[in-house]
N, CA, C and O atoms as CSV, one atom per row, in Angstrom:
chain,resi,resn,atom,element,x,y,z
A,1,MET,N,N,-60.015,-7.905,39.211
A,1,MET,CA,C,-60.867,-8.393,38.704
A,1,MET,C,C,-61.415,-7.593,38.318
A,1,MET,O,O,-61.417,-6.506,38.895
A,2,ASP,N,N,-62.215,-7.850,36.998
A,2,ASP,CA,C,-63.030,-7.462,36.210
A,2,ASP,C,C,-64.595,-6.728,36.343
A,2,ASP,O,O,-65.251,-6.079,35.529
A,3,GLY,N,N,-64.900,-7.204,37.939
A,3,GLY,CA,C,-66.063,-6.753,38.258
A,3,GLY,C,C,-67.177,-7.499,38.275
A,3,GLY,O,O,-68.131,-7.376,39.044
A,4,LEU,N,N,-67.005,-8.435,37.231
A,4,LEU,CA,C,-68.029,-9.798,36.543
A,4,LEU,C,C,-68.073,-10.649,37.889
A,4,LEU,O,O,-67.075,-10.519,38.598
A,5,ALA,N,N,-69.042,-11.474,38.339
A,5,ALA,CA,C,-68.876,-12.480,38.864
A,5,ALA,C,C,-69.464,-13.535,38.219
A,5,ALA,O,O,-69.805,-14.405,39.021
A,6,GLY,N,N,-69.758,-13.838,36.870
A,6,GLY,CA,C,-70.319,-14.895,36.083
A,6,GLY,C,C,-71.898,-14.817,36.320
A,6,GLY,O,O,-72.434,-13.802,36.764
A,7,GLU,N,N,-72.613,-16.016,35.974
A,7,GLU,CA,C,-73.760,-16.456,36.286
A,7,GLU,C,C,-74.415,-15.601,37.502
A,7,GLU,O,O,-73.648,-15.301,38.417
A,8,PRO,N,N,-75.624,-15.229,37.577
A,8,PRO,CA,C,-76.656,-15.049,38.653
A,8,PRO,C,C,-76.863,-16.329,39.452
A,8,PRO,O,O,-76.914,-17.395,38.839
A,9,ALA,N,N,-76.986,-16.299,40.778
A,9,ALA,CA,C,-77.183,-17.252,41.581
A,9,ALA,C,C,-78.786,-17.177,41.623
A,9,ALA,O,O,-79.280,-16.199,42.185
A,10,TYR,N,N,-79.830,-18.382,40.928
A,10,TYR,CA,C,-80.991,-18.293,40.957
A,10,TYR,C,C,-81.397,-19.011,42.367
A,10,TYR,O,O,-80.689,-19.857,42.913
A,11,PHE,N,N,-82.468,-18.609,42.800
A,11,PHE,CA,C,-83.086,-19.225,44.156
A,11,PHE,C,C,-84.901,-18.921,43.851
A,11,PHE,O,O,-85.255,-17.966,43.159
A,12,SER,N,N,-85.628,-19.623,44.310
A,12,SER,CA,C,-86.971,-19.560,44.182
A,12,SER,C,C,-87.829,-18.267,45.384
A,12,SER,O,O,-87.523,-18.317,46.575
A,13,THR,N,N,-88.601,-17.471,45.015
A,13,THR,CA,C,-89.649,-16.880,45.701
A,13,THR,C,C,-90.661,-16.515,45.713
A,13,THR,O,O,-91.180,-15.478,46.125
A,14,TRP,N,N,-91.275,-18.021,44.894
A,14,TRP,CA,C,-92.473,-18.192,44.762
A,14,TRP,C,C,-92.569,-20.117,43.848
A,14,TRP,O,O,-91.706,-20.712,43.203
A,15,PRO,N,N,-93.646,-20.427,44.131
A,15,PRO,CA,C,-93.296,-21.918,43.485
A,15,PRO,C,C,-93.030,-21.455,41.850
A,15,PRO,O,O,-92.361,-22.236,41.173
A,16,THR,N,N,-93.403,-20.536,41.380
A,16,THR,CA,C,-93.066,-20.563,39.689
A,16,THR,C,C,-92.160,-19.234,39.522
A,16,THR,O,O,-91.837,-18.811,38.412
A,17,LEU,N,N,-91.726,-18.526,40.923
A,17,LEU,CA,C,-90.663,-17.521,40.232
A,17,LEU,C,C,-89.355,-17.693,40.465
A,17,LEU,O,O,-89.256,-18.574,41.319
A,18,HIS,N,N,-88.230,-17.273,40.119
A,18,HIS,CA,C,-87.190,-17.516,40.378
A,18,HIS,C,C,-86.488,-16.216,40.190
A,18,HIS,O,O,-86.727,-15.544,39.186
A,19,ARG,N,N,-85.385,-15.703,41.361
A,19,ARG,CA,C,-84.680,-14.767,41.107
A,19,ARG,C,C,-83.264,-15.089,40.921
A,19,ARG,O,O,-82.735,-16.121,41.332
A,20,GLY,N,N,-82.723,-14.219,40.325
A,20,GLY,CA,C,-80.948,-14.287,40.350
A,20,GLY,C,C,-80.635,-13.234,41.075
A,20,GLY,O,O,-81.460,-12.334,41.230
A,21,SER,N,N,-79.235,-13.177,41.702
A,21,SER,CA,C,-78.523,-12.841,41.927
A,21,SER,C,C,-77.102,-12.382,42.153
A,21,SER,O,O,-76.453,-13.424,42.252
A,22,CYS,N,N,-76.424,-11.518,42.263
A,22,CYS,CA,C,-74.954,-11.619,41.920
A,22,CYS,C,C,-74.285,-12.357,42.919
A,22,CYS,O,O,-74.663,-12.102,44.063
A,23,GLN,N,N,-73.574,-13.031,42.826
A,23,GLN,CA,C,-72.821,-14.294,43.413
A,23,GLN,C,C,-71.796,-13.982,44.541
A,23,GLN,O,O,-71.500,-14.653,45.530
A,24,ARG,N,N,-71.308,-12.698,44.087
A,24,ARG,CA,C,-70.238,-12.232,44.918
A,24,ARG,C,C,-70.902,-11.204,45.907
A,24,ARG,O,O,-70.461,-11.312,47.051
A,25,CYS,N,N,-72.179,-9.907,45.675
A,25,CYS,CA,C,-72.570,-8.915,46.373
A,25,CYS,C,C,-74.274,-9.238,46.619
A,25,CYS,O,O,-75.137,-8.566,47.185
A,26,HIS,N,N,-74.319,-10.245,46.098
A,26,HIS,CA,C,-76.001,-10.535,46.348
A,26,HIS,C,C,-76.968,-9.713,45.970
A,26,HIS,O,O,-78.099,-9.762,46.454
A,27,THR,N,N,-76.620,-8.924,45.114
A,27,THR,CA,C,-77.539,-8.071,44.863
A,27,THR,C,C,-78.572,-8.698,43.840
A,27,THR,O,O,-78.178,-9.527,43.020
A,28,GLN,N,N,-79.817,-8.322,43.888
A,28,GLN,CA,C,-80.757,-9.011,43.063
A,28,GLN,C,C,-80.629,-8.054,41.797
A,28,GLN,O,O,-80.437,-6.848,41.643
A,29,LEU,N,N,-80.878,-9.464,40.723
A,29,LEU,CA,C,-80.498,-8.860,39.047
A,29,LEU,C,C,-81.678,-8.917,38.287
A,29,LEU,O,O,-82.095,-8.126,37.440
A,30,THR,N,N,-82.315,-10.313,38.850
A,30,THR,CA,C,-83.284,-10.908,37.521
A,30,THR,C,C,-84.587,-11.251,38.277
A,30,THR,O,O,-84.652,-11.370,39.501
A,31,SER,N,N,-85.774,-11.418,37.289
A,31,SER,CA,C,-86.489,-12.392,38.214
A,31,SER,C,C,-87.235,-12.688,37.001
A,31,SER,O,O,-87.429,-11.794,36.177
A,32,VAL,N,N,-87.692,-13.931,36.816
A,32,VAL,CA,C,-87.970,-14.908,35.487
A,32,VAL,C,C,-89.089,-16.151,36.296
A,32,VAL,O,O,-88.850,-16.718,37.362
A,33,ALA,N,N,-90.333,-16.339,35.416
A,33,ALA,CA,C,-91.281,-16.739,36.021
A,33,ALA,C,C,-91.623,-18.200,35.292
A,33,ALA,O,O,-91.623,-18.133,34.063
A,34,ASP,N,N,-91.807,-19.024,35.650
A,34,ASP,CA,C,-91.589,-20.604,34.590
A,34,ASP,C,C,-92.504,-20.667,33.937
A,34,ASP,O,O,-93.558,-20.778,34.563
A,35,GLY,N,N,-92.603,-20.634,32.424
A,35,GLY,CA,C,-92.615,-20.417,31.243
A,35,GLY,C,C,-93.173,-19.487,30.649
A,35,GLY,O,O,-94.191,-19.615,29.969
A,36,SER,N,N,-92.247,-17.910,30.945
A,36,SER,CA,C,-92.426,-16.744,30.394
A,36,SER,C,C,-91.296,-16.482,29.645
A,36,SER,O,O,-90.215,-16.826,30.124
A,37,ASP,N,N,-91.328,-15.916,28.516
A,37,ASP,CA,C,-90.229,-15.431,27.377
A,37,ASP,C,C,-89.515,-14.392,27.964
A,37,ASP,O,O,-88.570,-14.004,27.277
A,38,MET,N,N,-89.674,-13.835,29.006
A,38,MET,CA,C,-89.355,-12.563,29.562
A,38,MET,C,C,-88.740,-12.382,30.731
A,38,MET,O,O,-89.379,-12.684,31.739
A,39,ILE,N,N,-87.381,-11.856,30.879
A,39,ILE,CA,C,-86.733,-12.110,31.986
A,39,ILE,C,C,-86.671,-10.793,32.645
A,39,ILE,O,O,-86.105,-9.945,31.955
A,40,MET,N,N,-87.128,-10.362,33.871
A,40,MET,CA,C,-87.339,-9.014,34.282
A,40,MET,C,C,-86.257,-8.550,35.223
A,40,MET,O,O,-86.072,-9.082,36.318
A,41,VAL,N,N,-85.463,-7.416,34.703
A,41,VAL,CA,C,-84.251,-6.801,34.985
A,41,VAL,C,C,-84.188,-5.872,35.834
A,41,VAL,O,O,-84.607,-4.870,35.255
A,42,THR,N,N,-83.771,-5.495,37.378
A,42,THR,CA,C,-83.848,-4.369,37.668
A,42,THR,C,C,-83.255,-3.702,38.019
A,42,THR,O,O,-82.336,-4.023,38.772
A,43,ILE,N,N,-83.525,-2.165,37.574
A,43,ILE,CA,C,-83.156,-1.478,36.669
A,43,ILE,C,C,-82.204,-0.492,37.705
A,43,ILE,O,O,-81.726,0.555,37.267
A,44,PHE,N,N,-82.025,-0.836,38.816
A,44,PHE,CA,C,-80.765,-0.455,39.807
A,44,PHE,C,C,-79.480,-0.988,39.574
A,44,PHE,O,O,-78.462,-0.332,39.789
A,45,SER,N,N,-79.472,-2.432,39.038
A,45,SER,CA,C,-78.959,-3.333,38.867
A,45,SER,C,C,-77.802,-3.052,37.749
A,45,SER,O,O,-76.796,-3.761,37.780
A,46,LEU,N,N,-77.922,-2.093,36.826
A,46,LEU,CA,C,-77.539,-1.280,35.488
A,46,LEU,C,C,-76.659,-0.700,35.859
A,46,LEU,O,O,-76.446,-0.499,37.055
A,47,THR,N,N,-75.836,-0.235,34.792
A,47,THR,CA,C,-74.755,0.660,35.213
A,47,THR,C,C,-75.463,1.963,34.817
A,47,THR,O,O,-75.774,2.871,35.588
A,48,ARG,N,N,-75.680,1.907,33.413
A,48,ARG,CA,C,-76.819,3.214,33.245
A,48,ARG,C,C,-77.907,3.214,33.562
A,48,ARG,O,O,-78.516,3.473,32.524
A,49,SER,N,N,-78.826,3.050,34.595
A,49,SER,CA,C,-79.846,3.368,34.745
A,49,SER,C,C,-80.722,4.411,34.476
A,49,SER,O,O,-81.876,4.361,34.051
A,50,ALA,N,N,-79.683,5.839,34.928
A,50,ALA,CA,C,-80.893,7.040,34.850
A,50,ALA,C,C,-81.158,7.193,33.204
A,50,ALA,O,O,-81.855,8.146,32.856
A,51,GLU,N,N,-80.622,6.278,32.160
A,51,GLU,CA,C,-81.018,6.401,31.006
A,51,GLU,C,C,-82.272,5.966,30.670
A,51,GLU,O,O,-82.972,6.815,30.118
A,52,LEU,N,N,-82.768,4.855,30.851
A,52,LEU,CA,C,-83.936,4.096,30.946
A,52,LEU,C,C,-85.039,4.573,31.943
A,52,LEU,O,O,-85.110,5.173,33.016
A,53,ALA,N,N,-85.883,3.976,31.000
A,53,ALA,CA,C,-87.502,4.588,31.792
A,53,ALA,C,C,-88.142,2.703,32.393
A,53,ALA,O,O,-88.152,1.708,31.668
A,54,PRO,N,N,-88.461,2.750,33.442
A,54,PRO,CA,C,-89.360,1.533,33.458
A,54,PRO,C,C,-90.324,1.301,32.970
A,54,PRO,O,O,-90.964,2.300,32.645
A,55,VAL,N,N,-90.950,-0.039,32.653
A,55,VAL,CA,C,-92.062,-0.062,32.150
A,55,VAL,C,C,-92.977,-1.448,33.232
A,55,VAL,O,O,-93.975,-2.132,33.004
A,56,GLY,N,N,-92.134,-1.372,34.281
A,56,GLY,CA,C,-93.391,-2.541,35.168
A,56,GLY,C,C,-92.517,-1.987,36.328
A,56,GLY,O,O,-91.427,-1.430,36.197
A,57,HIS,N,N,-93.303,-2.280,37.694
A,57,HIS,CA,C,-92.991,-2.141,39.156
A,57,HIS,C,C,-93.854,-3.273,39.658
A,57,HIS,O,O,-94.999,-3.545,39.296
A,58,SER,N,N,-93.187,-3.819,40.458
A,58,SER,CA,C,-93.631,-4.995,41.001
A,58,SER,C,C,-94.577,-4.061,42.614
A,58,SER,O,O,-94.181,-3.041,43.179
A,59,TYR,N,N,-95.479,-4.651,42.852
A,59,TYR,CA,C,-96.016,-3.816,44.002
A,59,TYR,C,C,-96.198,-2.705,44.300
A,59,TYR,O,O,-96.360,-2.241,45.429
A,60,ARG,N,N,-96.185,-2.126,43.190
A,60,ARG,CA,C,-96.483,-0.650,43.241
A,60,ARG,C,C,-97.932,-0.038,43.869
A,60,ARG,O,O,-98.187,1.097,44.272
A,61,GLU,N,N,-98.865,-1.375,43.779
A,61,GLU,CA,C,-100.120,-0.834,44.846
A,61,GLU,C,C,-100.114,-0.537,45.847
A,61,GLU,O,O,-100.821,0.355,46.316
A,62,ALA,N,N,-98.779,-1.653,46.846
A,62,ALA,CA,C,-98.398,-1.476,47.938
A,62,ALA,C,C,-97.407,-0.439,48.591
A,62,ALA,O,O,-96.833,-0.646,49.660
A,63,ALA,N,N,-97.250,0.864,47.719
A,63,ALA,CA,C,-96.024,1.404,47.841
A,63,ALA,C,C,-96.499,2.203,48.923
A,63,ALA,O,O,-97.721,2.303,49.035
A,64,ALA,N,N,-95.605,2.915,49.919
A,64,ALA,CA,C,-95.939,3.993,50.637
A,64,ALA,C,C,-96.845,5.317,49.830
A,64,ALA,O,O,-96.817,5.726,48.670
A,65,PRO,N,N,-97.402,5.617,50.693
A,65,PRO,CA,C,-98.233,6.679,50.468
A,65,PRO,C,C,-97.635,8.283,49.324
A,65,PRO,O,O,-98.194,8.958,48.459
A,66,TRP,N,N,-96.407,8.293,49.896
A,66,TRP,CA,C,-95.820,9.201,49.635
A,66,TRP,C,C,-94.575,9.073,48.116
A,66,TRP,O,O,-94.005,9.952,47.470
A,67,MET,N,N,-94.557,7.300,48.001
A,67,MET,CA,C,-93.310,7.485,46.610
A,67,MET,C,C,-94.404,7.195,45.745
A,67,MET,O,O,-95.405,6.480,45.784
A,68,THR,N,N,-93.864,8.004,44.940
A,68,THR,CA,C,-94.701,7.875,43.041
A,68,THR,C,C,-93.849,7.660,42.079
A,68,THR,O,O,-92.817,8.186,41.661
A,69,ILE,N,N,-94.737,6.461,41.733
A,69,ILE,CA,C,-93.942,5.637,40.503
A,69,ILE,C,C,-94.499,5.868,38.956
A,69,ILE,O,O,-95.492,5.255,38.563
A,70,THR,N,N,-93.790,6.786,38.126
A,70,THR,CA,C,-93.958,6.740,36.855
A,70,THR,C,C,-93.310,5.551,36.226
A,70,THR,O,O,-92.221,5.002,36.391
A,71,LEU,N,N,-94.344,5.333,35.444
A,71,LEU,CA,C,-93.632,4.115,34.534
A,71,LEU,C,C,-93.830,4.743,32.587
A,71,LEU,O,O,-94.842,5.192,32.050
A,72,ALA,N,N,-92.683,4.556,32.092
A,72,ALA,CA,C,-93.092,4.398,30.532
A,72,ALA,C,C,-93.995,3.605,29.981
A,72,ALA,O,O,-94.459,2.551,30.416
A,73,PRO,N,N,-94.252,4.256,28.855
A,73,PRO,CA,C,-95.428,3.543,28.364
A,73,PRO,C,C,-94.874,2.156,27.721
A,73,PRO,O,O,-93.665,2.261,27.518
A,74,ASP,N,N,-95.380,0.916,27.348
A,74,ASP,CA,C,-95.277,-0.685,27.533
A,74,ASP,C,C,-94.778,-0.430,26.294
A,74,ASP,O,O,-95.524,0.222,25.564
A,75,PRO,N,N,-93.458,-0.844,25.736
A,75,PRO,CA,C,-93.198,-0.782,24.104
A,75,PRO,C,C,-93.611,-2.488,23.832
A,75,PRO,O,O,-92.736,-3.042,23.167
A,76,ARG,N,N,-94.328,-3.056,24.074
A,76,ARG,CA,C,-94.655,-4.494,23.485
A,76,ARG,C,C,-95.987,-4.276,23.142
A,76,ARG,O,O,-96.857,-4.040,23.981
A,77,PRO,N,N,-96.241,-4.366,21.570
A,77,PRO,CA,C,-97.480,-4.082,21.162
A,77,PRO,C,C,-98.361,-4.670,21.431
A,77,PRO,O,O,-98.130,-5.877,21.496
A,78,GLY,N,N,-99.929,-4.204,21.759
A,78,GLY,CA,C,-100.926,-5.466,22.517
A,78,GLY,C,C,-101.444,-5.729,23.774
A,78,GLY,O,O,-102.356,-6.436,24.202
A,79,THR,N,N,-100.355,-4.731,24.414
A,79,THR,CA,C,-100.182,-4.950,25.943
A,79,THR,C,C,-100.334,-4.052,26.216
A,79,THR,O,O,-100.290,-3.754,27.409
């Protein structure tokens, strides 16, 4: 087996938000909002995640007080 399990299995976590997970191990991989042209990818689902700098983080305002979240500058112009 090459480690790939095909297309993610999608499920709704909110009326307009759908998350994709690996069909084999159930790791969350993506989230897609209805009407959006953007697909959010979980950084830890990527093989070379240490080489990337996240530009967003869900619920960072609700993070534990000891958790520090540093984001890279948003690469999208005008946002």
